[in-house]
Backbone bond lengths (Angstrom), bond angles and torsions (degrees), N, CA, C in turn:
res aa  C-N    CA-C-N  psi(-1)  N-CA   C-N-CA  omega(-1)  CA-C   N-CA-C  phi
1 M - - - 1.422 - - 1.535 106.65 -
2 T 1.292 116.44 133.28 1.499 121.64 177.78 1.508 110.42 -83.78
3 Y 1.314 116.14 162.75 1.454 123.57 177.00 1.509 110.99 -55.47
4 D 1.315 116.60 -43.45 1.472 123.99 178.49 1.494 110.21 -58.91
5 E 1.347 117.67 -47.04 1.466 121.27 179.31 1.538 111.07 -64.82
6 L 1.308 116.20 -38.08 1.450 120.38 -179.55 1.549 109.53 -63.50
7 I 1.292 118.41 -45.51 1.478 122.38 178.77 1.527 110.15 -64.67
8 E 1.284 117.02 -39.98 1.477 120.89 -179.64 1.543 110.98 -62.86
9 R 1.333 115.93 -32.59 1.492 119.59 -179.07 1.531 112.68 -96.24
10 L 1.296 118.83 0.86 1.463 122.05 -179.09 1.519 111.68 -60.97
11 D 1.313 115.48 126.95 1.459 120.89 -179.60 1.539 109.82 -70.77
12 P 1.326 118.11 139.17 1.450 119.89 179.83 1.564 113.56 -56.57
13 A 1.316 117.88 -31.72 1.466 120.43 176.22 1.493 112.78 -67.18
14 V 1.348 116.89 -34.25 1.477 121.29 176.13 1.523 108.65 -69.73
15 Y 1.286 117.22 -42.54 1.478 122.24 176.49 1.555 109.83 -56.28
16 Q 1.325 118.51 -46.49 1.434 121.60 177.29 1.484 112.05 -63.73
17 S 1.342 117.72 -38.85 1.452 123.12 178.52 1.537 111.34 -63.00
18 L 1.345 116.07 -42.72 1.448 120.58 177.15 1.527 111.65 -61.21
19 K 1.353 115.64 -44.13 1.437 119.69 179.48 1.559 110.58 -61.62
20 L 1.303 116.21 -40.38 1.510 120.63 178.82 1.515 110.21 -66.02
21 A 1.318 117.89 -40.52 1.453 121.75 -178.80 1.527 109.06 -65.04
22 I 1.311 118.87 -37.71 1.447 123.12 178.32 1.553 109.38 -66.20
23 E 1.338 113.80 -45.60 1.450 119.86 -177.70 1.527 112.94 -64.07
24 L 1.362 115.03 -46.26 1.440 118.89 -174.34 1.592 113.25 -87.64
25 G 1.313 114.09 -19.70 1.490 118.20 -179.44 1.529 112.56 77.56
26 K 1.362 116.22 17.78 1.453 120.70 176.55 1.533 109.36 -150.97
27 W 1.355 113.05 156.15 1.440 122.13 178.03 1.507 108.75 -79.52
28 P 1.355 117.80 164.53 1.480 119.35 179.07 1.500 114.93 -56.86
29 D 1.349 117.46 -25.32 1.460 119.93 177.96 1.516 113.72 -86.26
30 G 1.353 116.48 3.78 1.484 120.96 176.37 1.498 115.07 96.52
31 R 1.323 118.60 -13.03 1.473 119.52 179.13 1.538 110.80 -65.93
32 K 1.316 116.48 146.49 1.475 121.89 179.87 1.530 110.07 -68.43
33 V 1.313 117.91 143.31 1.451 122.49 173.34 1.518 105.76 -88.20
34 S 1.345 116.58 122.51 1.466 119.62 178.75 1.546 111.08 -72.47
35 D 1.330 115.59 163.64 1.464 118.37 178.31 1.521 113.06 -57.22
36 E 1.348 114.93 -40.11 1.477 118.46 178.61 1.508 110.50 -65.11
37 Q 1.311 117.55 -42.00 1.472 120.91 179.51 1.526 112.18 -63.62
38 R 1.354 113.27 -40.73 1.498 118.18 -179.03 1.525 107.79 -64.94
39 S 1.313 119.38 -41.13 1.446 122.02 178.88 1.518 112.61 -63.39
40 T 1.337 115.10 -42.94 1.486 120.42 178.14 1.489 110.31 -65.49
41 C 1.320 117.76 -42.76 1.490 121.07 178.84 1.499 110.92 -63.50
42 M 1.296 116.46 -42.16 1.490 119.75 -177.45 1.548 108.92 -66.13
43 E 1.288 117.03 -39.85 1.468 121.29 179.40 1.587 107.04 -62.64
44 A 1.331 115.77 -46.98 1.485 118.84 -179.21 1.564 111.17 -62.73
45 V 1.309 116.74 -42.23 1.476 120.85 178.43 1.514 112.81 -61.01
46 L 1.367 115.88 -47.68 1.427 120.19 178.05 1.540 113.64 -62.88
47 Y 1.322 113.67 -40.99 1.481 118.71 177.57 1.532 111.81 -66.41
48 Y 1.346 115.93 -40.95 1.457 120.85 178.70 1.550 109.63 -60.10
49 E 1.328 117.28 -44.66 1.428 121.04 -175.22 1.543 110.33 -65.29
50 T 1.301 116.69 -35.42 1.482 121.38 176.48 1.510 110.51 -70.14
51 K 1.352 118.28 -50.18 1.439 121.82 -178.22 1.512 115.24 -64.04
52 H 1.332 116.73 -29.92 1.456 120.36 -177.03 1.514 113.19 -104.67
53 N 1.348 114.08 18.42 1.477 123.09 173.54 1.509 112.16 49.35
54 I 1.313 116.53 46.16 1.449 121.40 173.13 1.518 106.10 -66.49
55 P 1.337 118.56 133.03 1.460 119.90 179.95 1.525 111.20 -56.60
56 E 1.302 115.03 141.95 1.497 120.49 -175.90 1.520 109.82 -53.18
57 S 1.314 116.48 -41.12 1.478 119.24 -175.99 1.542 113.72 -67.43
58 E 1.341 117.37 -11.58 1.455 123.00 -179.45 1.551 111.32 -105.25
59 R 1.303 117.53 -1.30 1.468 121.31 -177.06 1.494 113.90 -81.56
60 V 1.335 115.20 153.21 1.451 121.70 177.05 1.536 107.08 -60.14
61 G 1.339 116.94 134.63 1.429 122.29 176.63 1.505 116.58 83.77
62 Y 1.372 116.56 1.69 1.458 120.60 178.87 1.525 111.41 -61.01
63 I 1.323 116.30 133.29 1.469 120.55 175.20 1.527 109.16 -114.76
64 D 1.303 116.91 119.06 1.473 121.19 179.84 1.543 106.89 -94.51
65 R 1.270 116.33 101.75 1.455 121.03 -177.18 1.557 112.64 -82.78
66 N 1.310 117.48 -3.60 1.449 122.14 -176.69 1.488 112.66 -102.35
67 K 1.315 119.35 -13.39 1.450 125.94 -174.45 1.538 108.83 -80.73
68 S 1.346 115.37 132.16 1.459 118.26 179.33 1.494 110.05 -101.96
69 G 1.343 116.18 152.41 1.436 121.08 175.47 1.511 113.03 98.07
70 G 1.332 117.45 134.10 1.442 126.93 170.39 1.479 119.03 42.31
71 G 1.310 121.49 55.94 1.463 122.43 174.72 1.480 111.38 -144.04
72 A 1.299 116.34 -176.09 1.484 120.40 177.68 1.504 107.46 -76.72
73 Q 1.336 116.03 153.29 1.437 122.84 178.96 1.553 107.54 -77.74
74 G 1.323 115.30 133.75 1.431 122.43 179.65 1.511 111.78 -83.71
75 P 1.335 117.98 -179.89 1.457 121.95 -178.31 1.524 114.25 -62.32
76 D 1.325 116.39 -26.04 1.462 119.44 -179.29 1.506 111.17 -104.60
77 D 1.338 116.85 24.84 1.470 123.85 -178.47 1.544 113.09 62.06
78 E 1.347 116.00 17.22 1.437 119.11 174.40 1.519 108.04 -88.34
79 T 1.300 117.51 152.80 1.467 119.46 178.87 1.505 109.34 -74.17
80 S 1.310 116.08 134.79 1.474 122.46 -179.64 1.504 108.57 -126.30
81 T 1.322 117.68 148.95 1.445 122.71 173.67 1.533 107.19 -122.06
82 I 1.331 113.95 128.29 1.464 121.50 -178.35 1.521 108.25 -104.11
83 R 1.344 116.03 122.22 1.467 123.40 179.48 1.481 106.65 -94.10
84 I 1.308 118.67 110.49 1.472 121.17 -176.93 1.545 112.28 -89.90
85 L 1.301 118.54 -67.38 1.464 116.65 -173.41 1.579 112.52 -139.75
86 N 1.269 118.79 11.94 1.474 117.55 178.80 1.483 112.62 -117.30
């Protein structure tokens, strides 16, 4: 099975679990996620989102530069919201 086929068949629950492991830095059983595992998980999550046409606004790392209120200041001093893993 190729990496592409693996991502195509990845269960949405596993995708969510990978996102949570990246966010928390640990697996569901409490073991620490290593740097290499985190990198591999992030690659799989990003690839999954692309392959499964997840809307851009729902993807990991999405920055909404048009949203006002409670976010980091953008390069043009406009309010920005960064969507990390939820």
